[in-house]
C-alpha positions, 0 to 999 in steps of 0.5 A: 285932170283935177287941179291942185288946190293944196300940196299935191292934193286936189279939192276931192283929195283934200277934202277926204283927208280932213272928213274924219267920219268917213275915214272911221267907219264905227265912229258912231260907236266912239260917240256912243260910248263918250256918251255913257262914259260921261254920264256915269263920270257926272253922276259918280265923281264930285264936280262943280259944273257950268262955272263961268269964266266970262261974261258970254253964254258959253264961257263955262267950265266944269271942275272935277275936284280932287281928294287932296289939297293943292292938287295939279290940274289938267285942263282939257279942250274938246275938239269938233272942228270948232263948230260942234260938241261942248265940254259935256261930251267929254266929261269922261276924261276926268276918270283918268286924273281924278283917281291919281289925285288931280283936278280935271278942268273941262272948258266950253267955248263959243262955236264958229260961225257964232263967233271968229276964230280969234274970239274962240281962241281968245275965250280959251286963253281967258278960261286958262287965265281964270283957272290960274287966278282961282285955282285955290278956290277948287283945291288947285295948285296954279303953279302945276297947270297942265293942258290937253285937247283933241283935233280943234282942242289940240289946235287950241292946245298949240295956240295957248302954248304960243300965248305971251300970258303976261301980253295977254293978261299982265298978272299972268306969268309966262310959264303959266302952262307946265306941260301940254298934250295935243291929240291929232291937233290942227296946226296948220289952218291953211288946209283947213281954209281950203277944204270943205270945212271952210263953208262953215268956219269962213277962215281968211288968209289972216285967220290962218297967219294968226291962228296957226301955231306952226307959223307962230312962235312958241310961247312956252318951253313947257313939255309938249307931247303931240299924238296922232293915230297912225290910221288918221292919214298923211295930212293929219300926221303932217300937221303934227310933223310941221309943229314938232319941226317948227318948235324944235329948238332946244331946251324941250322940242315937242315930242311926236307919238304916232301909236299904231292902230289908232284912228281919229276917234280912238286916240281920244277914246284913250282917255276913257282907259286910265291905263292906256298909252295916251292916258299914262303919258299925260299922267306921267308928264303931271308927275302922277304915275 
């Protein structure tokens, strides 16, 4: 008999819930598409690459500029289970926003195990603070900053929405974030601590308590969209459901979206399709459509 390690899951069952590559047979096709699209976007759209927002070697961001002054800003955080990928594999998301007159910022952060989860979160907070302080220098409107992210990036979206910004940095406004979108976000880190991923992540119980959005108070009343593909499995659905329930108080409870037929990789590939449901929802939140 297999012992239960989390809810009703045995170890092998829990591991299977979070093994996205095993669940999606054609995941490599999505990665190859991202690579092709990123190359095209980086070669054709106006951008400033590898701008330092901190002192660390990984603390860099890219800014895809807009063709109008005081443009709204979309700040995108990549996924990869906090242990792989970089901003460079997700440049393609700019194709959704730049043609609509918005700036796209893609943030890089140090990966685990080179840093702790707490430091990784701090870097993303620092990057968003940098964007607010420097928005005018690249034609952006710091009063219209929106954020989005996929998977681990969706978790980081949750952490930014849980941030008390004046406490993090006195000059930052409490309403720094005007809207947010999480794609397949990981809002409760306890099952992550208990599954195969923790061989690399080495999360402690304290890490779970301090870095699980579903265990923290909401720091922003900004509208929050939670997208999770219907094909991602019950644990991924629960991850978004638990945050929607935890932050359900008025005035603006999170909105849960479960698009039929979408998996863990196709859901973010929608940001390579300007007219997709995800792209349209994020653009609408920004007031672009």
